[in-house]
C-alpha positions as CSV (number, residue, x, y, z in Angstrom):
1,M,-0.4,0.2,0.0
2,K,1.4,3.3,-0.9
3,V,0.8,6.3,1.1
4,A,2.4,9.9,1.5
5,P,5.8,10.8,0.4
6,F,8.0,9.7,3.4
7,A,5.4,8.1,4.8
8,F,6.3,4.5,5.9
9,R,5.8,1.7,3.6
10,Q,6.8,-1.0,6.1
11,T,6.5,-2.0,9.7
12,Y,9.5,-3.5,11.4
13,A,10.2,-6.4,12.5
14,T,10.3,-6.9,16.3
15,M,12.1,-9.7,15.9
16,A,15.3,-11.3,18.8
17,V,17.7,-13.4,18.9
18,E,16.6,-16.7,20.4
19,A,18.4,-17.2,24.2
20,N,18.6,-20.9,25.8
21,S,16.5,-21.4,29.1
22,A,15.2,-17.3,28.9
23,G,13.7,-16.5,32.0
24,P,10.1,-15.3,32.2
25,E,11.0,-11.5,31.3
26,G,12.5,-12.7,28.2
27,R,15.8,-12.3,29.4
28,D,18.3,-15.6,29.2
29,R,19.1,-16.8,32.7
30,R,22.4,-18.9,31.3
31,E,25.5,-19.1,32.5
32,P,28.5,-17.7,30.3
33,S,30.1,-20.4,28.1
34,T,33.8,-19.5,27.9
35,S,33.4,-21.6,23.7
36,T,33.1,-18.9,21.3
37,V,29.6,-17.0,20.9
38,F,29.4,-18.1,17.7
39,S,29.3,-22.0,17.9
40,E,25.7,-22.1,17.4
41,K,23.9,-20.9,14.5
42,H,21.8,-18.0,15.9
43,R,18.2,-18.2,15.8
44,A,15.3,-15.6,16.1
45,K,11.8,-15.5,17.7
46,R,9.3,-12.4,17.3
47,V,9.1,-9.9,20.4
48,T,6.1,-8.8,21.7
49,Q,5.8,-4.9,22.5
50,P,3.9,-4.5,26.1
51,T,1.2,-2.2,26.6
52,N,2.2,-1.2,30.1
53,Q,5.1,0.4,29.5
54,R,7.7,2.0,27.5
55,R,11.2,-0.6,26.9
56,R,14.2,1.2,25.8
57,V,16.1,1.1,22.3
58,L,19.5,1.8,21.4
59,S,21.5,2.8,18.4
60,G,24.6,4.6,17.1
61,M,25.8,5.3,13.7
62,R,29.4,6.0,12.6
63,P,29.4,10.0,11.4
64,T,30.7,9.8,8.0
65,G,29.2,12.8,6.5
66,K,25.7,13.4,4.9
67,L,23.7,10.9,4.5
68,H,21.9,9.3,1.6
69,L,19.0,7.4,0.7
70,G,20.1,3.6,1.9
71,H,20.5,5.2,5.3
72,L,16.9,7.0,4.7
73,V,15.8,3.1,4.0
74,G,18.1,1.1,6.1
75,A,17.6,3.1,9.4
76,L,16.2,6.2,9.9
77,E,12.7,5.3,9.0
78,N,12.9,2.5,11.6
79,W,13.9,5.2,13.8
80,V,11.6,8.2,13.6
81,Q,9.0,5.2,13.5
82,L,10.8,3.6,17.3
83,Q,10.6,6.7,18.6
84,E,6.8,6.5,18.6
85,K,7.0,3.4,20.4
86,Y,10.0,2.7,22.8
87,E,12.2,5.6,24.6
88,S,14.9,5.8,22.3
89,Y,18.5,6.8,22.2
90,H,20.5,7.5,19.7
91,F,24.5,8.3,19.9
92,V,26.4,10.1,17.4
93,A,29.6,6.9,17.1
94,D,32.0,9.3,16.7
95,W,34.9,6.7,18.7
96,H,34.0,4.1,16.6
97,A,35.0,6.1,13.7
98,L,38.4,6.4,14.7
99,T,38.5,2.2,15.0
100,T,38.8,2.7,10.7
101,D,39.4,6.1,10.1
102,Y,42.4,7.0,12.7
103,A,44.7,8.6,10.3
104,G,42.3,11.4,9.2
105,T,40.2,13.6,11.5
106,S,39.8,16.5,10.4
107,E,36.3,16.1,8.9
108,L,34.9,14.9,11.8
109,R,33.1,17.8,13.7
110,T,31.7,19.1,10.4
111,N,30.8,14.9,9.6
112,V,28.9,15.4,13.3
113,Q,26.9,18.3,12.2
114,E,25.9,16.6,8.9
115,M,24.7,13.4,10.0
116,V,22.5,14.6,13.0
117,T,21.4,17.7,10.5
118,D,19.8,14.9,8.4
119,W,18.7,12.6,11.5
120,L,16.6,15.9,12.4
121,A,15.6,16.4,8.8
122,V,14.1,13.0,8.4
123,G,11.8,13.2,11.5
124,L,13.7,12.0,14.5
125,D,12.4,14.7,17.5
126,P,14.8,15.5,20.5
127,K,11.7,15.6,22.7
128,K,10.5,12.2,21.8
129,A,14.5,10.8,21.9
130,T,17.3,11.0,23.3
131,F,20.6,12.4,21.2
132,F,23.9,12.2,22.5
133,E,27.6,12.4,21.6
134,Q,29.6,9.3,22.6
135,S,33.1,11.0,22.9
136,K,31.2,13.7,25.5
137,L,30.6,10.2,28.1
138,P,34.3,9.3,29.4
139,E,32.0,6.7,31.1
140,H,31.7,4.3,28.2
141,A,35.6,4.5,27.8
142,E,35.5,3.3,31.4
143,L,32.8,0.6,31.1
144,H,34.4,-0.3,27.8
145,L,38.0,-1.1,29.5
146,L,35.7,-2.9,32.4
147,F,34.4,-5.8,29.8
148,S,37.9,-6.0,27.9
149,M,38.8,-7.3,30.8
150,V,36.0,-9.9,31.3
151,T,35.8,-10.5,27.5
152,P,37.7,-13.7,25.8
153,L,39.8,-12.7,23.3
154,G,38.8,-15.7,21.1
155,W,35.4,-14.3,20.9
156,L,36.9,-11.2,19.4
157,E,38.4,-12.6,16.5
158,R,35.3,-14.9,15.4
159,V,33.2,-11.7,15.0
160,P,32.1,-12.5,11.4
161,T,32.5,-8.5,10.3
162,Y,36.2,-8.6,11.9
163,K,37.7,-11.2,9.6
164,E,35.3,-9.5,6.8
165,Q,36.4,-5.7,6.9
166,L,40.4,-7.2,7.1
167,D,40.0,-8.5,4.1
168,N,38.3,-5.9,2.0
169,I,39.5,-2.6,3.8
170,R,43.1,-2.7,1.8
171,D,43.8,0.9,1.8
172,R,44.0,1.4,5.9
173,D,45.8,-1.3,8.6
174,L,42.8,-2.4,10.9
175,H,45.7,-4.5,12.9
176,T,45.0,-2.3,15.7
177,Y,43.4,-2.8,19.3
178,G,41.0,-0.9,18.6
179,F,39.8,-2.3,15.9
180,L,39.7,-5.8,17.6
181,G,38.2,-4.7,20.3
182,Y,35.3,-2.3,18.5
183,P,32.5,-5.1,19.6
184,V,33.5,-4.4,23.6
185,L,33.4,-0.7,23.2
186,Q,29.3,-1.5,21.4
187,A,28.7,-3.5,24.2
188,A,29.6,-0.7,26.3
189,D,27.8,2.1,24.4
190,I,24.2,-0.1,24.5
191,L,24.4,-1.8,28.1
192,M,25.3,1.4,29.8
193,Y,21.7,2.5,28.7
194,K,20.8,-0.6,29.9
195,A,18.5,-1.4,26.5
196,D,15.9,-3.7,25.8
197,F,16.3,-4.0,21.9
198,V,18.9,-2.7,19.6
199,P,17.8,-2.1,15.6
200,V,20.1,-3.5,13.2
201,G,20.3,-5.2,10.1
202,E,21.3,-9.3,10.2
203,D,25.0,-8.7,9.9
204,Q,24.8,-7.4,12.7
205,V,23.0,-9.6,15.3
206,P,26.3,-11.1,16.1
207,H,27.1,-8.3,18.1
208,V,24.0,-7.9,19.7
209,E,24.5,-11.6,20.9
210,L,28.1,-11.0,22.1
211,T,27.0,-7.9,24.1
212,R,24.4,-10.6,25.5
213,E,27.2,-13.0,26.4
214,I,29.4,-10.1,27.6
215,A,26.6,-9.2,30.0
216,R,26.3,-12.3,30.8
217,R,30.0,-12.9,31.6
218,F,29.6,-9.4,33.5
219,N,27.1,-10.7,35.4
220,T,28.4,-14.2,36.9
221,Y,31.2,-12.6,38.3
222,Y,30.4,-8.9,39.8
223,G,26.2,-9.5,40.5
224,R,23.4,-9.0,38.5
225,V,24.1,-5.3,37.1
226,F,22.9,-5.5,33.1
227,P,19.9,-6.9,31.4
228,E,20.5,-8.7,28.4
229,P,19.6,-6.8,25.4
230,Q,17.9,-8.5,22.3
231,A,17.5,-7.8,18.5
232,L,15.2,-5.8,16.9
233,L,15.5,-6.8,13.3
234,T,15.4,-3.9,10.9
235,P,13.7,-5.3,6.9
236,T,16.4,-3.2,4.5
237,P,14.8,-3.0,0.8
238,K,16.6,-3.4,-1.8
239,L,17.9,0.1,-3.3
240,P,21.5,0.1,-4.8
241,G,23.5,2.9,-6.0
242,T,23.4,5.1,-9.5
243,D,25.7,2.2,-11.2
244,G,23.7,-1.2,-9.6
245,R,26.1,-1.3,-6.2
246,K,25.2,-1.2,-2.8
247,M,24.9,2.5,-2.3
248,S,28.0,4.0,-0.4
249,K,29.4,7.5,-0.1
250,S,33.0,5.7,-1.1
251,Y,31.8,4.3,-4.3
252,N,30.7,7.9,-5.8
253,N,27.1,6.5,-6.8
254,A,24.7,7.6,-3.2
255,I,22.1,9.9,-3.7
256,F,22.0,12.0,-0.4
257,L,18.8,13.5,1.7
258,S,20.1,16.9,1.1
259,D,20.5,16.8,-3.2
260,P,18.6,19.8,-4.0
261,P,16.1,18.7,-7.2
262,E,18.1,19.6,-10.3
263,V,21.3,17.5,-8.4
264,V,18.9,14.5,-8.1
265,A,17.0,14.8,-11.6
266,A,21.0,14.4,-12.7
267,K,22.0,11.4,-10.8
268,T,18.7,9.9,-11.7
269,A,19.6,10.3,-15.7
270,E,22.8,8.7,-15.8
271,M,21.5,5.4,-13.3
272,F,22.2,2.1,-15.1
273,T,19.7,0.2,-15.9
274,D,18.4,-3.4,-18.0
275,P,22.2,-3.9,-19.5
276,A,20.4,-6.1,-22.1
277,R,17.9,-3.4,-23.5
278,K,19.8,-1.7,-25.7
279,R,17.6,0.3,-28.0
280,R,14.1,2.2,-26.6
281,T,12.0,-0.2,-28.7
282,D,13.6,-3.4,-26.7
283,P,11.5,-5.1,-24.1
284,G,12.8,-4.8,-20.8
285,N,13.3,-6.6,-17.0
286,P,12.4,-3.9,-14.0
287,D,13.4,-7.2,-11.9
288,I,17.0,-6.3,-12.7
289,C,16.3,-2.7,-13.0
290,P,18.3,-0.4,-10.1
291,V,16.1,2.6,-11.3
292,F,12.8,0.2,-10.6
293,D,14.1,-0.6,-7.1
294,H,13.6,3.0,-6.7
295,H,10.1,3.2,-8.0
296,K,8.8,0.8,-5.5
297,I,10.0,2.7,-2.9
298,F,9.2,6.4,-3.6
299,S,6.9,5.7,-6.4
300,P,2.7,5.1,-5.5
301,Q,1.8,2.0,-6.4
302,A,0.2,2.6,-9.5
303,V,3.1,4.2,-11.2
304,V,5.1,1.0,-9.9
305,D,2.0,-1.1,-11.6
306,R,2.4,1.0,-14.7
307,V,6.3,0.9,-14.7
308,N,6.6,-2.8,-14.3
309,H,4.4,-3.6,-17.3
310,E,5.5,-0.6,-19.8
311,C,9.0,-1.8,-19.5
312,R,8.4,-5.5,-20.6
313,T,6.4,-4.2,-23.4
314,A,9.0,-1.4,-24.3
315,E,5.6,1.3,-24.1
316,I,8.2,3.4,-21.8
317,G,11.7,4.3,-22.3
318,C,14.8,4.7,-20.0
319,V,15.0,8.0,-19.9
320,E,10.6,8.8,-19.2
321,C,11.0,5.8,-16.6
322,K,14.5,8.0,-14.7
323,R,12.4,10.6,-14.7
324,L,9.8,9.5,-14.1
325,M,10.9,8.3,-10.7
326,A,13.0,11.3,-9.7
327,D,9.7,13.3,-9.6
328,H,8.9,11.1,-7.4
329,L,11.9,10.8,-5.1
330,N,12.0,14.5,-5.0
331,K,8.5,14.5,-4.1
332,S,9.0,12.1,-1.2
333,L,12.7,14.3,-0.4
334,T,10.6,17.8,-0.1
335,P,9.3,17.5,3.6
336,I,13.2,16.3,4.6
337,R,14.6,19.5,2.6
338,E,12.5,21.9,4.2
339,R,12.8,20.3,7.8
340,R,16.8,20.4,7.2
341,R,16.4,24.2,6.0
342,P,16.5,26.0,9.5
343,Y,19.6,23.5,11.0
344,E,21.4,24.6,8.0
345,Q,21.3,28.1,8.3
346,N,21.9,27.9,12.3
347,P,23.8,25.1,12.7
348,R,24.1,25.9,16.6
349,L,20.9,24.2,16.7
350,V,22.2,21.1,15.9
351,W,24.7,21.0,18.6
352,D,22.1,22.7,21.2
353,V,20.2,19.6,20.3
354,L,23.3,17.3,21.1
355,D,24.4,19.5,24.2
356,E,20.9,18.6,25.6
357,G,20.9,15.1,24.7
358,T,24.2,14.3,26.2
359,R,23.4,15.9,29.4
360,K,20.5,13.2,29.5
361,A,22.8,10.4,28.7
362,R,25.3,11.4,31.4
363,I,23.1,11.0,34.0
364,F,22.2,7.5,33.1
365,A,25.8,6.7,32.3
366,Q,26.9,8.0,35.8
367,A,24.1,6.1,37.6
368,T,25.4,3.0,35.5
369,M,29.1,3.4,36.0
370,A,28.1,3.9,40.1
371,E,26.5,0.8,40.1
372,V,29.3,-0.9,38.1
373,R,31.9,0.5,40.3
374,A,30.4,-0.8,43.2
375,A,29.9,-4.1,42.1
376,V,33.3,-4.8,40.8
377,K,34.4,-3.3,44.3
378,L,36.4,-0.8,43.2
379,I,34.4,2.0,46.0
């Protein structure tokens, strides 16, 4: 069913990693295992939302600059929806950005500003959710340190994304303690706020499971301090970049949320289509066309149905199809651009939002760390 521009076309699936011997509150009661956290295949079960209270979600994003359509459909739409149902915390993961980009930080502050501006532009509301900067809260570093004392090295070496990024990122030296310990810092971020759920894609489920294992191991040694968060699996619609590959700033194939209408139209005009369609009179296959993937998300259903039929019968050409998609994409982006404008004109508003949210997060973090220090007998 199609709705107005930028209204949500999909509901998120509230899925969680299944835990053996789960307690009545859905918390895993197992003792920690010294074997790898990934020794069993992850299974999932549906989590139902309690009707009598707002439970807490936490998610973060590394500041890499302006956000694009992939961020919109892959995370941000879901975050906006979550803030209506949950007590939501969203943080700027600037320390995490250093795990792979420690050698180049000249644009870091600008990237933070641009990213949070886009958060506000898509409809994330600081009155409904708390935004904060990770690096402004030294409590995260302290908890990371304490977790690192009890986390077996083998757990980190078996994290799937660790080996994957070592293999794929060749232009930077990732053989550092910070990169290896990334999941421990991530666990500290999540557990600091005793989050019930963490919205993630399928590839991040192992990180949530590792967080659960770290919490379980810490609780065994020092008493039950931390709950064990569960994963909210976020369905991610297929949205390739202009060249058909995954949309990414580094591939130079992204359409940004802040792109003006004429830039969106120009980028759309250059998009790859069905490679087998050489002439205007050739029938096309929308199932393998990146433009049609965008139609399915941003165009009304009647337009999607029309393009699906007319492409296959060569009644519509690629140029017209792209122009049609660009029109509907720009309509969807119009309210985002409008909400973005005041923050572009006065960037101080962005930093005020972060300052206030960080103040709120600090109160929570300090309370958690007082409890942790007492449990570890550091006070």
